[in-house]
C-alpha positions as CSV (number, residue, x, y, z in Angstrom):
1,M,23.7,81.7,123.3
2,S,27.0,81.8,125.3
3,E,27.8,79.1,127.8
4,A,27.3,81.6,130.7
5,D,23.9,82.6,129.4
6,R,22.8,79.0,128.9
7,I,23.9,78.1,132.5
8,R,22.0,81.1,133.9
9,S,18.8,80.0,132.0
10,V,19.2,76.4,133.3
11,Y,19.5,77.5,136.9
12,A,17.3,80.6,136.8
13,G,14.4,80.9,139.3
14,D,13.8,79.2,142.6
15,R,15.8,76.0,142.2
16,Y,16.6,73.5,144.8
17,T,13.3,73.6,146.5
18,L,10.9,71.0,147.7
19,A,7.8,73.0,146.6
20,R,8.3,72.2,142.9
21,A,7.9,68.5,142.3
22,D,8.7,69.1,138.6
23,D,12.0,70.7,139.3
24,W,14.8,68.4,138.0
25,S,17.0,69.5,141.0
26,A,14.5,68.7,143.8
27,P,16.0,65.2,144.4
28,Y,19.2,66.9,145.4
29,H,17.7,69.1,148.1
30,P,19.1,68.1,151.5
31,R,15.6,68.1,153.1
32,N,14.2,65.7,150.6
33,P,13.8,62.5,152.6
34,K,13.9,60.3,149.4
35,G,16.5,62.3,147.6
36,L,20.3,62.2,147.2
37,G,21.0,65.6,148.7
38,R,21.9,64.8,152.3
39,Y,23.6,61.5,151.4
40,Q,25.6,63.1,148.6
41,L,26.7,65.9,150.8
42,H,28.0,63.6,153.5
43,A,29.7,61.2,151.0
44,V,31.5,64.1,149.3
45,Q,32.6,65.6,152.6
46,R,34.1,62.3,153.7
47,A,36.0,62.1,150.4
48,V,37.2,65.7,150.7
49,I,38.6,64.9,154.2
50,A,40.3,61.8,152.9
51,V,42.1,63.5,150.0
52,L,43.2,66.5,152.1
53,N,44.6,64.1,154.8
54,E,46.3,61.9,152.2
55,G,47.8,65.0,150.6
56,D,48.9,66.3,154.0
57,V,47.2,69.7,153.5
58,D,47.2,72.0,156.5
59,L,44.3,74.4,155.9
60,A,45.1,76.9,158.7
61,G,46.1,80.2,157.2
62,R,45.4,79.2,153.6
63,T,43.6,81.6,151.2
64,V,40.8,79.7,149.4
65,L,38.9,80.4,146.2
66,D,35.9,78.4,145.2
67,L,34.8,78.8,141.5
68,G,31.1,78.1,140.9
69,C,30.6,78.4,144.7
70,G,26.8,78.6,144.8
71,G,25.7,79.6,148.2
72,G,29.1,78.7,149.8
73,H,28.4,75.2,151.2
74,L,31.9,73.9,150.3
75,L,33.6,77.0,151.8
76,R,31.6,76.6,155.0
77,F,32.8,73.0,155.2
78,L,36.4,74.0,154.7
79,V,36.0,76.6,157.5
80,E,34.9,73.7,159.7
81,L,38.1,71.9,158.8
82,G,40.4,74.9,159.7
83,V,40.2,77.6,157.1
84,D,39.6,81.2,158.4
85,P,36.4,82.5,156.8
86,H,38.1,85.9,156.2
87,D,40.4,84.0,153.8
88,C,37.6,82.6,151.7
89,T,36.4,83.9,148.3
90,G,33.6,82.5,146.2
91,L,32.7,83.3,142.7
92,D,29.4,82.3,140.9
93,L,27.5,83.2,137.8
94,M,24.1,83.4,139.6
95,A,23.4,86.7,141.3
96,E,20.9,85.1,143.7
97,R,23.4,82.5,144.8
98,V,26.0,85.1,145.4
99,E,23.5,87.0,147.5
100,L,22.7,83.9,149.5
101,G,26.4,83.3,150.1
102,R,26.8,86.9,151.4
103,R,23.8,86.5,153.8
104,C,24.9,83.2,155.1
105,N,28.6,83.9,155.3
106,P,29.2,87.6,156.1
107,A,32.9,87.1,156.9
108,M,33.6,85.6,153.4
109,T,33.9,87.4,150.1
110,F,31.4,86.5,147.4
111,L,31.6,87.8,143.8
112,E,29.4,87.4,140.8
113,G,31.3,86.4,137.7
114,D,32.3,83.9,135.1
115,A,34.8,81.3,136.2
116,T,36.3,81.1,132.7
117,V,37.2,84.8,132.8
118,T,37.3,85.7,136.5
119,G,39.3,88.9,136.4
120,L,40.8,88.0,139.7
121,H,44.4,88.5,140.5
122,G,45.0,86.0,143.3
123,P,46.9,83.9,143.9
124,Y,45.2,81.5,146.3
125,E,46.7,78.7,148.2
126,L,43.7,76.4,147.7
127,V,41.5,76.7,144.6
128,C,38.5,74.4,144.4
129,Q,35.4,73.6,142.3
130,S,32.5,71.3,143.1
131,V,30.3,70.2,140.2
132,A,30.8,73.4,138.4
133,L,32.9,72.5,135.3
134,C,30.4,69.8,134.3
135,N,28.0,72.6,133.5
136,L,30.3,73.7,130.7
137,L,29.4,71.6,127.7
138,G,32.1,73.0,125.3
139,D,35.7,72.0,125.3
140,A,37.0,75.6,124.9
141,S,35.0,76.8,127.9
142,R,36.3,73.9,130.0
143,A,39.9,74.7,129.0
144,R,39.4,78.4,130.0
145,F,38.0,77.3,133.3
146,A,40.9,75.0,134.1
147,R,43.4,77.7,132.9
148,E,41.9,80.1,135.4
149,M,42.2,77.5,138.2
150,L,45.9,77.0,137.3
151,R,46.6,80.7,136.9
152,L,45.1,81.5,140.3
153,T,46.8,78.7,142.3
154,A,49.7,80.0,144.3
155,P,53.2,78.4,144.0
156,G,53.0,75.3,146.3
157,G,49.2,75.6,146.3
158,V,46.7,72.9,145.7
159,I,43.5,72.3,143.7
160,L,40.6,70.5,145.2
161,W,38.4,68.9,142.6
162,H,34.9,67.4,142.8
163,D,32.8,66.7,139.7
164,I,30.6,64.2,137.9
165,A,32.9,61.7,136.1
166,I,30.4,59.1,134.9
167,Q,26.9,60.1,133.8
168,E,24.2,59.4,131.2
169,P,23.9,62.3,128.7
170,R,21.9,65.2,130.1
171,A,20.9,68.6,128.7
172,Q,22.3,70.4,131.8
173,T,25.6,68.8,132.3
174,R,28.4,66.7,130.7
175,A,30.6,64.4,132.7
176,V,34.3,65.2,133.3
177,S,36.4,62.0,133.3
178,P,39.5,61.7,135.4
179,A,41.5,61.5,132.2
180,E,40.1,64.8,131.1
181,V,40.8,66.4,134.5
182,R,44.4,65.3,134.3
183,E,44.7,66.8,130.8
184,L,43.0,70.1,131.9
185,L,45.1,70.5,135.0
186,R,48.3,69.2,133.4
187,S,49.1,67.0,136.4
188,D,48.2,63.8,138.1
189,P,46.3,63.8,141.4
190,V,48.2,63.3,144.7
191,A,45.0,61.8,146.2
192,E,41.6,60.7,144.8
193,R,38.4,59.1,145.8
194,W,35.2,57.9,144.0
195,V,31.7,58.3,145.5
196,L,28.1,57.7,144.5
197,H,27.5,54.4,142.6
198,K,24.7,53.5,140.2
199,R,22.4,52.1,142.9
200,T,22.9,55.0,145.4
201,E,19.7,56.8,144.5
202,Q,17.5,53.6,144.7
203,L,19.1,52.5,148.0
204,V,18.7,56.0,149.6
205,S,15.1,56.3,148.4
206,Y,14.2,53.0,150.0
207,G,15.9,54.0,153.3
208,M,19.0,51.9,152.9
209,G,21.6,54.6,152.9
210,W,23.6,52.4,155.2
211,L,24.0,49.9,152.4
212,A,24.9,52.6,149.9
213,D,27.5,53.7,152.4
214,A,28.9,50.2,152.7
215,I,29.2,49.7,149.0
216,D,30.9,53.1,148.6
217,A,33.4,52.2,151.3
218,Y,34.2,48.7,150.5
219,A,33.3,47.6,146.9
220,P,36.2,48.0,144.5
221,H,35.6,50.6,141.8
222,R,36.2,48.1,139.0
223,V,33.3,46.0,140.5
224,V,30.9,48.9,141.3
225,Q,31.6,52.0,139.4
226,R,31.0,55.4,141.1
227,S,29.8,58.5,139.4
228,N,31.5,61.3,141.2
229,Y,35.3,62.0,141.4
230,V,37.0,63.9,144.2
231,A,40.7,64.6,143.9
232,L,43.6,66.8,145.1
233,F,46.1,68.2,142.7
234,R,49.4,70.0,143.4
235,P,50.1,71.5,140.0
236,R,53.6,72.6,138.9
237,R,53.8,76.4,138.5
238,R,53.6,77.6,134.9
239,R,53.5,81.0,133.3
240,F,50.2,82.3,132.0
241,S,49.7,85.3,129.9
């Protein structure tokens, strides 16, 4: 089974619902009062704002590509920050998510396809991915994904990165360490943030999201390790065949 087929099988069906208690993804639904979804969404959004500000990125007029875009939540957030929706393109393996993106965001372009072989010409001034590459378990597939990100980034453009960096082994995903990200993108980040620590889920489930927030904001990473990594890269332009 190819990586693409395996991912389709993992995410097939009505995922991210509250109706199926046995669904592994239910804790990440934003309406789950004891889940991580809403907290994680806000934590990542704060980190995205921080790295964009630190990298002095003006979003107005930029063309944006989101690989593994799902229903377009990251693109919608970037529109709130200044991107024109007509300049947004999203690509995802799952046909139902592409259709959801089109229904929710009629001004944007949504395409069904494989991020490791996009067939897109670009380039785009902002290329991003959010918890997409971790779904690729093989090194070769990860390298192809990163190669596409670099190929599609315009000269002077930036890459916005969010993925799981520290995680117990799972059948669905494999963590992507910052060192691996640097190697894949052949550059160092111009800004980075860590979010979601080991106790986040417990604190949120017990109604103490405020404490999870405080730990995220103030505890040094060497003391309380976070699981998710948000970073901004400004790669040097290279030739790709």
